[in-house]
Backbone as CSV, one residue per row, in Angstrom:
resi,resn,N_x,N_y,N_z,CA_x,CA_y,CA_z,C_x,C_y,C_z
1,MET,82.651,102.393,193.662,81.528,102.675,192.814,80.908,101.452,192.069
2,THR,79.690,101.330,192.069,79.015,100.191,191.468,79.079,100.290,190.017
3,ASP,78.857,99.094,189.406,78.827,99.057,187.794,77.760,99.795,187.285
4,THR,76.535,99.912,188.041,75.261,100.580,187.629,75.255,101.984,188.146
5,ILE,75.061,102.827,187.252,74.814,104.320,187.607,73.482,104.515,187.565
6,ALA,72.736,104.514,188.796,71.379,104.562,188.913,70.929,106.015,189.063
7,THR,71.677,106.845,189.616,71.369,108.278,189.831,72.556,109.233,189.773
8,ILE,72.334,110.293,189.003,73.283,111.144,188.778,73.087,112.573,189.424
9,GLY,73.987,113.128,190.071,73.866,114.491,190.688,74.652,115.496,189.893
10,ILE,74.032,116.532,189.941,74.739,117.680,189.206,74.907,118.960,190.125
11,ALA,76.103,119.208,190.436,76.296,120.493,191.331,76.678,121.782,190.456
12,GLY,75.701,122.692,190.273,75.992,123.706,189.386,75.101,123.680,188.140
13,LEU,73.963,124.529,188.142,72.893,124.434,187.269,72.833,125.837,186.467
14,GLY,73.959,126.390,186.023,74.019,127.585,185.337,73.837,127.364,183.761
15,ARG,74.595,128.243,183.063,74.357,128.357,181.604,74.712,126.971,180.967
16,MET,75.745,126.271,181.572,76.116,124.959,181.146,75.487,123.801,181.855
17,GLY,75.415,123.812,183.059,74.835,122.709,184.010,73.349,122.529,183.807
18,HIS,72.704,123.628,183.440,71.220,123.550,183.243,70.921,122.549,182.067
19,PRO,71.366,122.962,180.927,71.061,122.117,179.575,71.757,120.682,179.656
20,MET,72.793,120.660,180.470,73.453,119.106,180.410,72.514,118.268,181.328
21,ALA,72.019,118.788,182.506,71.120,118.112,183.281,69.936,117.753,182.593
22,GLY,69.281,118.654,181.711,68.250,118.396,181.005,68.388,117.140,180.031
23,ARG,69.533,117.197,179.211,70.034,116.099,178.438,69.974,114.701,179.127
24,LEU,70.617,114.684,180.320,70.578,113.388,180.992,69.243,112.845,181.418
25,VAL,68.290,113.841,181.773,66.873,113.445,182.000,66.302,112.891,180.806
26,ARG,66.484,113.324,179.818,65.834,112.939,178.400,66.495,111.718,178.079
27,ALA,67.730,111.466,178.411,68.400,110.137,178.119,67.855,108.966,179.094
28,GLY,67.054,109.144,180.087,66.546,108.303,180.867,67.118,108.110,182.261
29,TYR,68.020,109.071,182.493,68.735,109.043,183.923,67.762,109.591,184.823
30,ASP,67.992,109.181,186.183,67.489,110.025,187.206,68.380,110.936,187.771
31,VAL,68.032,112.210,187.861,68.927,113.288,187.915,68.704,114.270,189.277
32,LEU,69.491,114.348,189.975,69.359,115.243,191.183,70.141,116.538,190.771
33,GLY,69.714,117.616,191.142,70.523,118.908,190.976,70.542,119.846,192.265
34,PHE,71.755,120.427,192.275,71.857,121.516,193.366,72.695,122.607,192.737
35,ASP,72.204,123.876,193.117,72.991,125.102,192.961,73.040,126.059,193.977
36,ALA,74.145,126.462,194.457,74.252,127.409,195.527,73.525,128.823,195.278
37,ALA,73.499,129.162,193.928,72.849,130.395,193.584,71.439,130.359,193.597
38,GLY,70.816,129.067,193.934,69.242,129.003,193.846,68.823,127.815,193.005
39,THR,68.690,126.562,193.760,68.273,125.615,192.966,66.952,125.622,192.339
40,ALA,65.794,126.112,193.029,64.547,126.200,192.581,64.427,126.962,191.172
41,GLU,65.301,127.932,191.220,65.194,128.947,190.060,65.845,128.310,188.886
42,ARG,66.732,127.383,189.033,67.615,126.941,187.930,67.264,125.467,187.650
43,LEU,66.403,124.820,188.174,66.143,123.424,188.161,65.461,123.154,186.780
44,PRO,66.136,122.335,185.885,65.335,122.029,184.685,64.272,120.989,184.851
45,GLU,63.333,120.956,183.946,62.206,120.046,184.041,62.748,118.661,184.117
46,GLY,62.147,117.867,185.126,62.513,116.499,185.393,63.688,116.207,186.231
47,VAL,64.298,117.363,186.644,65.394,117.125,187.583,64.908,117.358,188.963
48,VAL,65.350,116.513,190.004,64.944,116.519,191.239,65.828,117.399,192.037
49,ALA,65.292,118.290,192.886,66.025,119.225,193.657,66.793,118.505,194.890
50,ALA,68.021,118.673,194.972,68.765,118.351,196.245,68.779,119.588,197.179
51,GLU,68.833,119.278,198.458,68.916,120.425,199.431,70.259,120.945,199.514
52,SER,71.162,120.178,199.214,72.518,120.708,199.674,73.562,119.597,198.993
53,ILE,74.849,119.977,198.891,75.824,119.111,198.318,75.868,117.697,199.159
54,PRO,75.865,117.732,200.508,75.851,116.602,201.299,74.607,115.692,201.000
55,ASP,73.454,116.344,200.697,72.202,115.658,200.201,72.440,115.004,198.844
56,LEU,73.088,115.784,198.055,73.394,115.183,196.728,74.291,113.882,196.786
57,ALA,75.341,114.089,197.685,76.179,112.981,197.905,75.665,111.724,198.496
58,SER,74.521,111.793,199.393,73.837,110.769,200.016,72.838,110.165,199.172
59,ARG,72.620,110.677,197.779,71.584,110.052,196.970,72.085,109.796,195.673
60,ALA,73.232,110.283,195.043,73.644,110.244,193.849,74.947,109.115,193.755
61,ASP,74.902,108.356,192.705,76.064,107.347,192.409,77.190,108.154,191.930
62,VAL,77.016,109.149,191.060,77.996,109.986,190.342,77.638,111.479,190.523
63,ILE,78.471,112.337,190.740,78.118,113.762,190.805,78.945,114.476,189.760
64,LEU,78.301,115.283,188.849,79.013,115.987,187.940,78.975,117.507,188.581
65,LEU,80.228,118.053,188.293,80.595,119.634,188.770,80.573,120.420,187.528
66,SER,79.804,121.541,187.452,79.862,122.453,186.541,79.699,123.824,187.231
67,VAL,80.984,124.210,187.711,81.174,125.369,188.509,82.195,126.346,188.078
68,PRO,82.429,127.629,188.496,83.057,128.604,187.798,84.629,128.545,188.080
69,SER,84.997,127.950,189.269,86.413,128.008,189.428,86.929,126.900,190.381
70,GLY,88.317,126.710,190.457,88.871,125.660,191.127,88.451,125.829,192.744
71,ASP,88.353,126.992,193.301,87.902,127.047,194.760,86.497,126.549,194.873
72,ASN,85.587,126.764,193.831,84.167,126.136,194.017,84.351,124.612,193.797
73,SER,85.091,124.171,192.944,85.262,122.670,192.884,85.691,122.032,194.290
74,LEU,86.786,122.601,194.689,87.457,122.146,196.110,86.359,122.291,197.076
75,ASP,85.536,123.227,197.189,84.511,123.475,198.166,83.451,122.302,198.096
76,VAL,83.174,122.026,196.857,82.061,121.019,196.622,82.715,119.750,197.183
77,CYS,83.931,119.415,196.649,84.596,118.049,196.994,84.703,117.934,198.536
78,ARG,85.044,118.958,199.225,85.151,118.933,200.638,83.772,118.612,201.256
79,GLU,82.704,119.162,200.764,81.366,118.796,201.302,80.990,117.276,200.855
80,ILE,81.353,116.897,199.838,81.129,115.600,199.421,81.693,114.485,200.400
81,VAL,83.049,114.703,200.569,83.800,113.818,201.567,83.202,113.788,202.899
82,GLY,82.639,115.051,203.421,82.027,115.138,204.706,80.664,114.691,204.944
83,ALA,80.072,114.241,203.648,78.606,114.141,203.821,78.340,112.634,204.540
84,SER,77.343,112.640,205.390,76.761,111.385,206.192,76.108,110.557,205.254
85,GLY,76.478,109.275,205.361,75.764,108.173,204.518,76.022,108.481,203.102
86,ARG,77.234,108.766,202.733,77.549,109.110,201.373,77.489,107.940,200.374
87,ARG,76.815,107.978,199.357,76.562,107.136,198.095,77.516,107.337,197.149
88,THR,77.989,108.528,196.832,78.674,108.916,195.754,79.984,108.097,195.487
89,GLY,80.280,107.603,194.510,81.695,106.770,194.249,82.535,107.426,193.324
90,ALA,81.919,108.452,192.490,82.806,109.216,191.611,82.265,110.626,191.346
91,VAL,83.314,111.502,190.997,82.989,112.943,190.710,83.605,113.258,189.432
92,VAL,82.808,113.719,188.548,83.288,113.996,187.232,83.283,115.655,187.043
93,ASP,84.482,116.198,187.036,84.486,117.676,187.172,84.568,118.243,185.752
94,LEU,83.437,118.780,185.227,83.347,119.249,184.021,83.858,120.768,183.719
95,SER,84.315,121.247,184.897,84.771,122.563,184.854,86.109,122.936,184.431
96,THR,86.430,124.125,184.143,87.769,124.670,183.880,88.459,125.118,184.956
97,ILE,89.305,124.504,185.828,89.684,125.072,186.978,91.322,124.983,187.169
98,GLY,92.014,124.527,186.146,93.650,124.612,186.310,93.851,123.207,186.781
99,ILE,95.280,123.050,186.348,95.868,121.637,186.712,96.015,121.394,188.272
100,ALA,96.508,122.428,188.989,96.681,122.237,190.312,95.411,122.005,191.208
101,ALA,94.418,122.727,190.924,93.053,122.534,191.581,92.610,121.233,191.344
102,ALA,92.669,120.657,189.990,92.109,119.419,189.618,92.810,118.276,190.406
103,ARG,94.279,118.454,190.571,95.023,117.487,191.349,94.673,117.476,192.790
104,GLU,94.372,118.740,193.306,93.947,118.776,194.696,92.552,118.130,194.899
105,CYS,91.687,118.421,194.008,90.461,117.684,194.123,90.579,116.064,194.166
106,ALA,91.352,115.646,193.265,91.561,114.314,193.138,92.208,113.764,194.366
107,GLU,93.251,114.282,194.953,93.826,113.774,196.111,92.923,113.795,197.325
108,LEU,92.012,114.758,197.409,91.200,114.809,198.404,90.193,113.685,198.393
109,LEU,89.658,113.463,197.183,88.430,112.540,196.972,89.062,111.007,196.986
110,VAL,90.263,110.760,196.473,90.813,109.461,196.452,91.214,109.205,197.955
111,ASP,91.502,109.987,198.773,91.752,109.608,200.112,90.589,109.097,200.980
112,HIS,89.489,109.398,200.431,88.192,108.987,200.859,87.433,107.990,200.027
113,GLY,88.166,107.373,199.107,87.603,106.272,198.215,86.839,106.677,197.201
114,ILE,86.845,107.880,196.760,86.029,108.416,195.698,86.963,108.693,194.437
115,SER,86.473,108.225,193.264,87.307,108.452,191.915,87.031,109.938,191.601
116,TYR,88.080,110.459,190.979,87.839,111.957,190.358,88.191,111.813,188.940
117,VAL,87.250,112.290,188.196,87.479,112.323,186.799,87.575,113.738,186.200
118,ASP,88.767,114.089,185.694,89.034,115.464,185.140,88.650,115.648,183.817
119,ALA,87.391,116.380,183.586,86.672,116.261,182.195,86.118,117.579,181.774
120,PRO,86.979,118.640,181.610,86.497,119.959,181.063,85.954,119.860,179.748
121,VAL,85.095,120.701,179.349,84.250,120.576,178.098,84.463,121.938,177.253
122,SER,84.464,121.818,175.933,84.541,122.870,175.091,83.225,122.895,174.175
123,GLY,82.747,123.857,173.814,81.717,124.011,172.830,80.483,124.980,173.371
124,GLY,80.559,125.618,174.475,79.595,126.643,174.815,78.300,126.122,175.121
125,VAL,77.350,127.045,175.340,75.955,126.827,175.698,75.291,126.012,174.534
126,ALA,75.579,126.152,173.275,74.940,125.581,172.190,75.301,124.082,172.308
127,GLY,76.669,123.791,172.576,77.108,122.442,172.614,76.518,121.720,173.776
128,ALA,76.310,122.357,174.970,75.709,121.850,176.187,74.124,121.314,175.779
129,ILE,73.444,122.274,174.980,72.019,122.008,174.626,71.983,120.894,173.767
130,HIS,72.830,120.865,172.663,72.718,119.751,171.697,73.563,118.439,171.894
131,GLY,74.388,118.410,172.909,75.183,117.303,173.199,76.360,117.225,172.286
132,THR,76.785,118.374,171.766,78.007,118.278,170.783,79.298,118.817,171.449
133,LEU,79.261,118.947,172.877,80.456,119.309,173.439,81.671,118.384,173.116
134,THR,82.764,119.057,173.025,84.131,118.313,173.021,84.650,118.134,174.740
135,MET,84.744,116.810,174.970,85.139,116.488,176.408,86.544,115.999,176.435
136,MET,87.300,116.492,177.224,88.761,116.298,177.339,88.962,115.515,178.775
137,VAL,89.261,114.128,178.768,89.081,113.491,179.986,90.395,113.087,180.456
138,GLY,90.770,113.264,181.653,92.013,112.673,182.363,91.430,111.777,183.383
139,ALA,91.576,110.325,183.044,90.968,109.396,183.788,91.669,107.868,183.545
140,PRO,91.648,107.034,184.295,92.144,105.606,183.941,91.151,105.062,182.842
141,GLU,91.592,104.277,182.017,90.651,103.686,180.988,89.582,103.077,181.588
142,SER,89.674,102.388,182.519,88.547,101.552,183.233,87.321,102.484,183.710
143,MET,87.748,103.612,184.303,86.831,104.470,184.751,86.164,105.205,183.581
144,PHE,87.088,105.629,182.474,86.464,106.264,181.250,85.390,105.428,180.663
145,ASP,85.662,104.131,180.431,84.852,103.034,179.877,83.610,102.998,180.671
146,GLN,83.626,103.016,182.011,82.373,102.745,182.853,81.540,103.952,182.760
147,LEU,82.198,105.137,182.500,81.303,106.423,182.538,80.860,106.829,181.100
148,GLN,81.344,106.020,180.041,81.028,106.373,178.754,79.557,106.767,178.464
149,PRO,78.785,105.862,178.777,77.270,106.183,178.555,76.860,107.532,178.995
150,VAL,77.313,107.976,180.248,76.891,109.241,180.841,77.745,110.449,179.929
151,LEU,78.920,110.092,179.743,79.814,111.222,179.162,79.378,111.396,177.600
152,GLY,78.884,110.388,176.996,78.313,110.257,175.605,77.174,111.044,175.434
153,THR,76.406,111.048,176.358,75.156,111.799,176.398,75.308,113.215,176.308
154,LEU,76.453,113.662,176.898,76.753,115.215,176.971,77.673,115.576,175.766
155,SER,78.406,114.736,175.255,79.630,114.951,174.357,79.527,114.062,173.123
156,SER,79.575,114.619,172.062,79.789,113.908,170.756,81.177,113.568,170.419
157,LYS,82.039,114.261,171.109,83.592,114.189,170.857,84.278,114.158,172.138
158,CYS,84.251,113.010,172.646,84.703,112.595,174.063,86.165,112.100,173.886
159,PHE,87.165,112.662,174.385,88.476,112.036,174.188,89.127,111.851,175.586
160,ARG,89.652,110.566,175.675,90.466,110.351,176.843,91.867,110.808,176.704
161,VAL,92.474,111.909,177.112,93.718,112.484,176.891,94.825,111.998,177.771
162,GLY,94.446,111.273,178.770,95.563,110.723,179.656,94.888,110.187,180.841
163,ASP,95.887,109.583,181.817,95.172,108.762,182.932,94.958,109.660,184.281
164,ASP,95.641,110.804,184.326,95.623,111.421,185.601,94.745,112.783,185.550
165,ALA,94.316,113.146,186.770,93.804,114.546,187.037,94.814,115.424,186.639
166,GLY,94.385,116.550,185.744,95.386,117.502,185.353,95.548,117.331,183.870
167,HIS,95.499,116.243,183.375,95.454,116.045,181.932,94.508,116.629,181.191
168,GLY,93.162,116.425,181.570,92.138,117.017,180.772,92.189,118.634,181.029
169,GLN,92.700,119.202,182.199,92.842,120.641,182.373,93.833,121.185,181.425
170,ALA,95.121,120.405,181.230,96.166,120.797,180.314,95.534,120.966,178.823
171,MET,94.777,119.998,178.425,94.236,119.904,177.104,93.297,121.188,177.059
172,LYS,92.363,121.387,177.787,91.437,122.360,177.814,92.137,123.750,177.805
173,LEU,93.144,123.937,178.685,93.718,125.235,178.668,94.523,125.574,177.407
174,LEU,95.167,124.700,176.920,95.890,124.968,175.773,94.798,125.204,174.513
175,ASN,93.696,124.514,174.577,92.700,124.726,173.555,92.074,126.185,173.685
176,ASN,91.829,126.560,174.714,91.119,127.926,174.972,92.007,129.132,174.882
177,TYR,93.382,128.854,175.203,94.575,129.786,174.840,94.474,130.087,173.411
178,ALA,94.640,128.964,172.605,94.651,128.935,171.193,93.497,129.688,170.600
179,SER,92.229,129.370,171.208,91.048,129.842,170.675,90.919,131.486,170.951
180,ALA,91.369,131.818,172.018,91.387,133.285,172.623,92.323,133.994,171.841
181,ALA,93.449,133.573,171.527,94.515,134.228,170.776,93.894,134.419,169.257
182,ALA,93.387,133.303,168.775,92.757,133.465,167.426,91.688,134.450,167.282
183,LEU,90.888,134.381,168.151,89.749,135.309,168.184,90.113,136.687,168.266
184,ALA,90.945,136.992,169.168,91.524,138.326,169.433,92.235,138.796,168.089
185,ALA,93.066,138.105,167.669,93.977,138.322,166.348,92.972,138.551,165.163
186,THR,91.923,137.725,165.058,91.094,137.819,163.983,90.162,139.018,163.969
187,CYS,89.697,139.378,165.313,88.921,140.617,165.365,89.774,141.875,164.972
188,GLU,90.912,141.899,165.508,91.864,143.073,165.405,92.104,143.222,163.826
189,ALA,92.422,142.065,163.048,92.632,142.152,161.745,91.380,142.626,160.895
190,ALA,90.245,142.007,161.364,89.093,142.603,160.560,88.683,144.027,160.826
191,VAL,89.128,144.500,161.965,88.925,145.874,162.188,89.662,146.785,161.194
192,PHE,90.968,146.175,161.166,91.896,146.833,160.015,91.237,146.764,158.773
193,GLY,90.815,145.649,158.273,90.208,145.556,157.042,89.015,146.443,156.940
194,GLU,88.023,146.641,157.835,87.022,147.478,157.813,87.492,148.846,157.547
195,ARG,88.532,149.283,158.261,89.146,150.690,158.192,89.746,150.982,156.759
196,MET,90.082,149.964,156.090,90.673,149.982,154.663,89.451,149.967,153.739
197,GLY,88.105,149.899,154.132,87.109,150.023,153.176,86.599,148.692,152.942
198,LEU,86.900,147.619,153.471,86.598,146.253,153.164,85.324,145.857,153.911
199,ASP,84.304,145.164,153.226,83.252,144.867,153.828,83.338,143.649,154.915
200,LEU,82.660,143.654,156.019,82.994,142.527,156.988,82.592,141.305,156.566
201,GLU,81.549,141.054,155.839,81.092,139.828,155.462,82.085,139.302,154.422
202,THR,82.598,140.151,153.525,83.591,139.866,152.620,84.775,139.285,153.305
203,ILE,85.255,140.054,154.279,86.425,139.632,155.021,86.235,138.094,155.554
204,VAL,85.196,137.886,156.147,84.679,136.558,156.594,84.888,135.499,155.622
205,GLU,84.312,135.833,154.437,84.118,134.913,153.373,85.554,134.506,152.866
206,VAL,86.435,135.677,152.787,87.762,135.495,151.981,88.724,134.530,152.956
207,VAL,88.730,135.081,154.312,89.634,134.652,155.282,89.278,133.054,155.572
208,GLY,87.872,132.857,155.531,87.275,131.633,155.776,87.670,130.589,154.727
209,ALA,88.167,131.049,153.540,88.525,130.169,152.356,89.996,130.196,152.148
210,SER,90.736,130.811,153.169,92.134,131.158,153.034,92.904,130.552,154.326
211,THR,94.227,130.852,154.390,94.896,130.313,155.408,94.791,130.893,156.818
212,GLY,94.125,132.037,156.875,93.799,132.591,158.193,92.634,132.097,158.845
213,ARG,91.967,131.105,158.184,90.706,130.393,158.879,90.838,129.853,160.181
214,SER,89.918,130.023,160.948,89.919,129.271,162.190,88.330,129.181,162.764
215,ALA,88.049,128.673,163.908,86.802,128.516,164.332,86.096,129.932,164.580
216,ALA,87.092,131.007,164.905,86.687,132.415,165.037,86.042,132.844,163.756
217,ILE,86.726,132.613,162.697,86.107,133.205,161.376,84.920,132.120,160.825
218,GLU,84.962,130.993,161.171,83.967,130.010,160.535,82.758,130.019,161.428
219,ASP,82.754,130.342,162.682,81.752,130.114,163.454,81.261,131.447,164.359
220,LYS,82.413,131.846,165.046,82.076,133.111,165.959,81.628,134.340,165.115
221,PHE,82.342,134.630,164.079,82.011,135.733,163.190,80.491,135.732,162.622
222,PRO,80.283,134.649,161.927,78.841,134.591,161.310,77.729,134.472,162.211
223,ARG,78.083,133.992,163.517,76.861,133.738,164.561,76.755,135.046,165.356
224,SER,77.759,135.634,165.696,77.513,136.725,166.627,78.408,138.092,166.387
225,ILE,79.347,138.013,165.497,80.000,139.354,165.243,79.583,139.962,163.993
226,VAL,79.330,139.333,162.676,78.701,139.929,161.599,77.451,140.462,161.924
227,PRO,76.359,139.865,162.590,75.206,140.480,162.933,75.277,141.457,164.006
228,ARG,76.383,141.596,164.771,76.536,142.429,165.908,75.797,142.280,166.893
229,THR,75.390,140.968,167.190,74.551,140.519,168.388,75.456,140.216,169.567
230,TYR,76.856,139.932,169.407,77.660,139.591,170.471,77.067,138.689,171.623
231,ASP,76.444,137.505,171.103,75.601,136.791,171.906,75.944,135.214,171.849
232,PHE,77.248,134.961,171.608,77.737,133.584,171.419,77.257,132.833,172.587
233,GLY,77.450,133.294,173.777,77.063,132.498,174.925,78.229,132.094,175.892
234,PHE,79.337,132.835,175.661,80.506,132.490,176.557,81.014,133.895,177.114
235,ALA,81.031,133.969,178.436,81.448,135.347,179.025,82.895,135.664,178.794
236,ALA,82.995,136.859,178.415,84.486,137.266,178.530,85.222,137.121,179.722
237,ALA,84.493,137.096,180.988,85.157,136.865,182.234,85.755,135.469,182.284
238,LEU,84.827,134.534,181.741,85.322,133.153,181.750,86.671,132.898,180.648
239,MET,86.574,133.532,179.657,87.759,133.384,178.668,88.923,134.055,179.190
240,THR,88.791,135.277,179.988,89.964,135.571,180.478,90.475,134.917,181.610
241,LYS,89.653,134.265,182.402,90.115,133.315,183.507,90.879,132.190,182.868
242,ASP,90.413,131.702,181.676,90.994,130.511,181.119,92.455,130.870,180.522
243,VAL,92.525,131.952,179.925,93.818,132.350,179.401,94.900,132.682,180.425
244,ARG,94.286,133.243,181.545,95.143,133.452,182.650,95.687,132.226,183.217
245,LEU,94.729,131.217,183.368,95.095,129.857,183.888,96.262,129.330,183.112
246,TYR,95.955,129.347,181.721,97.045,128.898,180.725,98.398,129.543,181.131
247,LEU,98.263,130.705,181.146,99.605,131.522,181.312,100.267,131.051,182.661
248,GLU,99.490,130.954,183.715,100.102,130.588,184.906,100.745,129.140,184.910
249,ASN,100.017,128.337,184.162,100.535,126.842,183.986,101.728,126.714,183.022
250,ALA,101.594,127.524,181.946,102.799,127.495,180.991,104.129,128.162,181.749
251,SER,103.911,128.962,182.572,105.049,129.728,183.335,105.525,128.526,184.053
252,ALA,104.689,128.036,184.865,104.934,127.023,186.046,105.858,125.740,185.278
253,ALA,105.370,125.461,183.966,105.929,124.403,183.170,107.255,124.838,182.661
254,GLY,107.660,125.984,182.584,108.900,126.352,182.060,108.984,126.608,180.542
255,VAL,107.568,126.642,180.014,107.785,126.875,178.413,107.607,128.378,178.144
256,SER,107.901,128.558,176.834,107.695,129.905,176.360,106.352,130.340,176.410
257,HIS,106.256,131.591,176.767,104.791,132.105,177.103,104.736,133.533,176.664
258,GLU,105.508,134.060,175.886,105.603,135.504,175.447,104.172,135.826,174.876
259,LEU,103.725,135.058,173.840,102.454,135.389,173.171,101.263,135.218,174.323
260,ALA,101.355,134.138,175.100,100.424,134.032,176.087,100.273,135.240,177.018
261,SER,101.412,135.784,177.286,101.278,136.982,178.153,100.731,138.238,177.477
262,ALA,100.988,138.456,176.321,100.367,139.358,175.440,98.907,139.252,175.391
263,THR,98.563,137.950,174.977,97.152,137.698,174.834,96.395,137.796,176.163
264,THR,96.881,137.361,177.256,96.265,137.534,178.604,95.975,139.030,178.787
265,ASP,97.063,139.855,178.558,96.890,141.360,178.830,95.781,141.921,178.010
266,VAL,95.699,141.471,176.752,94.627,142.036,175.923,93.295,141.672,176.401
267,TRP,93.110,140.430,176.830,91.732,139.959,177.343,91.494,140.564,178.764
268,GLN,92.451,140.869,179.525,92.344,141.457,180.814,91.795,142.883,180.670
269,ARG,92.412,143.663,179.766,91.973,145.000,179.604,90.563,145.151,178.996
270,PHE,90.391,144.029,178.049,88.918,144.053,177.473,87.943,143.786,178.592
271,LEU,88.287,142.887,179.477,87.176,142.442,180.635,87.239,143.694,181.624
272,ASP,88.278,144.442,181.795,88.240,145.631,182.683,87.289,146.561,182.152
273,SER,87.159,146.741,180.878,86.273,147.753,180.230,85.041,147.290,180.180
274,HIS,84.723,145.951,179.983,83.373,145.373,179.745,83.227,144.056,180.434
275,PRO,83.184,144.315,181.787,82.943,143.026,182.681,81.889,142.095,182.577
276,ASP,80.748,142.610,181.815,79.703,141.606,181.712,79.519,141.325,180.326
277,ALA,80.494,141.444,179.496,80.211,141.294,177.998,80.553,139.739,177.677
278,ASP,79.842,139.210,176.647,80.119,138.139,175.857,81.544,138.254,175.151
279,PHE,82.198,137.194,175.015,83.737,137.234,174.533,83.749,137.772,173.242
280,THR,82.668,137.581,172.207,82.810,137.971,171.084,82.683,139.585,170.999
281,TYR,82.333,140.252,171.974,82.330,141.683,171.973,83.775,142.358,171.779
282,ILE,84.640,141.470,171.966,85.997,141.917,171.877,86.292,142.663,170.433
283,HIS,85.437,142.313,169.377,85.468,142.857,168.232,85.031,144.432,168.262
284,LYS,84.023,144.618,168.941,83.565,145.954,169.076,84.550,146.713,170.025
285,TYR,85.168,146.124,170.853,86.187,146.813,171.810,87.492,147.227,170.884
286,PHE,87.857,146.374,169.928,88.802,146.844,169.075,88.249,147.875,167.979
287,GLU,86.960,147.886,167.639,86.402,148.861,166.673,86.420,150.262,167.266
288,ASP,86.223,150.262,168.769,86.115,151.562,169.456,87.455,151.815,169.998
289,GLY,88.541,151.211,169.489,89.897,151.661,169.902,90.390,151.334,171.205
290,GLY,89.850,149.996,171.608,90.308,149.596,172.994,89.628,150.306,174.052
291,LYS,88.314,150.659,173.820,87.541,151.321,174.888,86.330,150.607,175.168
């Protein structure tokens, strides 16, 4: 990889990839984009369309991945290494795909002389739009420093959490498990309070000033649950995927996961009932008695 990053490619222009691509263009980068679901329909202003992943790999110095799953990341990485006239020297995976998938991607790319940076993000669509994402990076320090201008355009809180692929994933999974457990518990508790005659806004105010406070009560409730819009911008399907990945990895690591098992079960039942819901709709799910 050269010292100068002239062109950035983005594979995945969905709810997260689209605003991140736009931020990079506004920061002055030449940006190419491709999305298997339809590039033309998802292309942000100023981003040039690539015809395919191999086309992206032949024209971009760095490729960012923003895709739904480990299988998707692996498919993209396979296409990158097979690209004719490949220019790409590094792949930065912003997706939450699990430790094993990140390591498999890294091994595949490194065997072909391409660096892999494990860099999942937290902060949702609003964070992607405003550049306030938290990024959890598993990469050698030299690579982290080289990519810092790009990463800093997307993230105001960029942490190098370890040297290796999988370190970023481990940090992201434990964060999202803690977040999912807190949201589910706070919603369940709030429904109890409402049944006891307490006002929801009062519950939020008091818990927010007390020891039960969390990002759920400080952000998710005021933005999406109290107004009952349930539009925070993160799908229940993605949260369920993340807690299941945490459970699988915690089990493989041999650490206690009783609470993780219960949390995953709750999120899975919620998803089964409301497959297209925003994750904050779990409050309404509890209000309706788990229906």
